[in-house]
C-alpha positions in Angstrom: 114.0 141.7 102.4 110.6 140.6 101.2 110.4 138.1 98.3 108.4 139.3 95.4 105.2 137.3 94.8 104.0 136.4 91.3 100.2 136.6 91.0 99.2 134.1 88.4 95.5 135.0 88.5 93.7 138.0 90.1 90.0 138.2 90.8 89.0 135.8 88.0 85.3 135.0 88.1 82.9 133.6 85.5 79.9 131.4 85.1 79.4 128.5 82.7 76.0 127.2 81.8 75.2 123.6 80.9 75.7 123.1 77.1 78.1 126.1 76.8 81.2 125.9 74.7 83.4 128.4 76.5 86.9 129.5 75.4 89.7 131.1 77.4 91.4 133.2 74.8 94.7 134.9 75.4 98.5 134.9 74.8 100.9 132.3 76.2 101.4 132.9 79.9 98.1 134.8 80.3 96.8 132.3 82.9 94.6 130.1 80.8 96.1 126.7 81.9 96.4 127.9 85.5 92.6 128.7 85.6 91.8 125.2 84.3 94.1 123.6 86.9 92.4 125.6 89.6 89.0 124.4 88.5 90.3 120.8 88.8 92.0 121.6 92.2 95.5 120.7 90.7 96.4 124.2 91.8 94.8 125.6 95.0 93.6 129.2 94.9 94.5 131.5 97.7 90.9 132.7 97.8 87.6 132.0 96.1 85.5 128.9 95.3 84.8 126.6 92.5 81.2 125.4 92.2 80.1 122.5 90.0 76.4 121.5 89.6 75.5 123.5 92.7 78.2 122.0 94.9 81.4 123.7 96.3 84.2 121.5 94.9 87.1 123.9 95.7 89.0 121.5 98.0 86.9 118.3 97.5 86.8 117.7 93.8 85.8 114.0 93.6 82.3 114.8 92.4 83.7 117.2 89.8 86.3 114.7 88.6 83.8 111.8 88.3 81.8 113.9 85.8 84.7 115.6 83.9 87.0 114.6 81.0 90.3 116.4 80.9 93.1 117.0 78.4 95.9 119.1 79.8 99.0 120.4 78.1 101.3 117.6 76.8 98.5 114.9 76.6 99.2 114.0 80.3 96.0 112.0 80.7 97.5 108.8 79.3 99.9 106.1 80.2 102.5 106.4 77.5 103.8 102.8 77.7 100.3 101.5 77.0 98.4 101.4 73.7 95.3 103.6 73.0 93.0 100.6 73.6 94.7 99.8 76.9 94.3 103.4 78.0 90.7 103.3 77.1 90.1 100.2 79.1 92.0 101.5 82.1 90.5 105.0 82.2 87.0 103.7 81.2 87.3 101.3 84.1 88.1 104.1 86.5 84.8 105.7 85.4 82.8 102.5 85.8 82.8 101.2 82.2 83.2 97.5 81.5 86.2 96.4 79.4 83.9 95.6 76.5 82.1 99.0 76.7 85.4 100.9 76.9 86.8 99.0 73.9 83.6 99.7 71.9 83.7 103.4 72.6 87.4 103.6 72.0 87.1 101.9 68.6 84.4 104.3 67.6 86.5 107.3 68.5 89.7 106.0 66.8 87.7 105.1 63.7 86.4 108.7 63.5 89.9 110.1 63.5 91.4 107.5 61.2 93.5 105.9 63.9 91.9 102.5 64.2 95.0 100.7 62.9 97.0 102.2 65.8 94.7 100.9 68.6 97.4 98.4 69.9 100.4 100.7 69.2 102.3 102.1 72.2 101.5 105.8 72.7 105.3 106.5 72.7 105.4 105.3 69.1 102.7 107.6 67.8 103.3 111.0 66.3 102.6 114.2 68.4 99.3 114.8 66.5 98.2 111.2 67.0 99.0 111.4 70.7 96.9 114.6 71.0 93.9 112.8 69.3 94.2 109.8 71.6 94.4 112.1 74.6 91.1 113.8 73.6 89.6 110.3 73.1 90.7 109.3 76.6 89.0 112.5 78.0 85.8 111.5 76.2 85.7 107.8 76.9 83.2 107.9 79.7 81.0 110.6 78.0 81.5 113.2 80.8 79.1 116.1 81.6 82.0 118.5 81.5 85.0 118.4 79.1 88.1 120.5 79.8 90.5 120.8 76.9 93.8 122.7 77.0 94.9 123.8 73.5 93.1 120.8 71.9 94.3 121.2 68.4 98.1 121.8 69.1 100.2 119.5 66.9 97.4 118.3 64.7 97.3 118.2 60.9 94.6 120.2 59.1 92.3 117.2 58.7 92.5 116.3 62.4 92.0 120.0 63.4 88.8 120.0 61.3 87.7 116.7 62.9 88.4 118.0 66.5 86.6 121.3 65.8 83.5 119.5 64.4 83.6 117.1 67.3 83.7 119.9 69.9 80.8 121.6 68.2 78.8 118.4 68.2 79.6 117.8 71.9 78.3 121.2 72.7 74.8 120.0 72.0 74.9 117.6 74.9 78.0 118.5 77.0 79.6 121.5 78.6 83.0 122.3 77.1 85.7 124.6 78.5 88.8 125.0 76.3 91.8 127.2 76.2 93.3 128.6 73.0 95.2 131.5 71.6 93.8 131.0 68.0 91.1 133.5 67.4 89.8 131.8 64.3 89.4 128.5 66.1 87.5 130.1 69.0 85.2 132.0 66.6 84.2 128.8 64.8 83.3 126.6 67.8 82.5 128.6 70.9 79.4 130.4 72.0 81.1 132.3 74.8 84.7 133.7 75.0 86.6 134.8 78.1 89.6 136.9 77.2 92.4 136.7 79.8 95.7 138.5 80.0 98.3 138.8 82.7 96.1 136.9 85.1 93.0 139.0 84.7 89.8 138.8 82.7 89.9 141.7 80.3 
């Protein structure tokens, strides 16, 4: 008896220009996060290619990762036992930043979100919203060309949501941003392109 095969994505194809703020809009389980993971080669597609800055990075994504900041579901881009500042120094160092430069950028970001007093507090002791903000700061620490954000405003309070939305709009002037969301009002405020995805297909 043949096992049934679940197709997460089917014939998904799109183009993103430099400076675009592009949203994947769709219900939970539509394939938004899977698409982002395929771009990053965290999930391997059965067919197709991922091209970044003119280079095929489908199965060799080092060039892509060096130029990309990422926030995936659950703020998984941090070491939870470390403080925000320790995370900035570590992840900044992975991208070639000096300790001093990473700390300076980290302080600027934390100050912007009103979290400067938490810079030496363990991530595990921060609220869910604070963790999300620090995760976004980690993604931005090395000023990447491409920023990939999976549901960036989940768990944030209204003030933090406004800050994040304004920040993403500002980043769109100099960076390319791809984000996933199921909040129509959020997408309409900050994005210049929208890809609607449902049941693994662009609709």
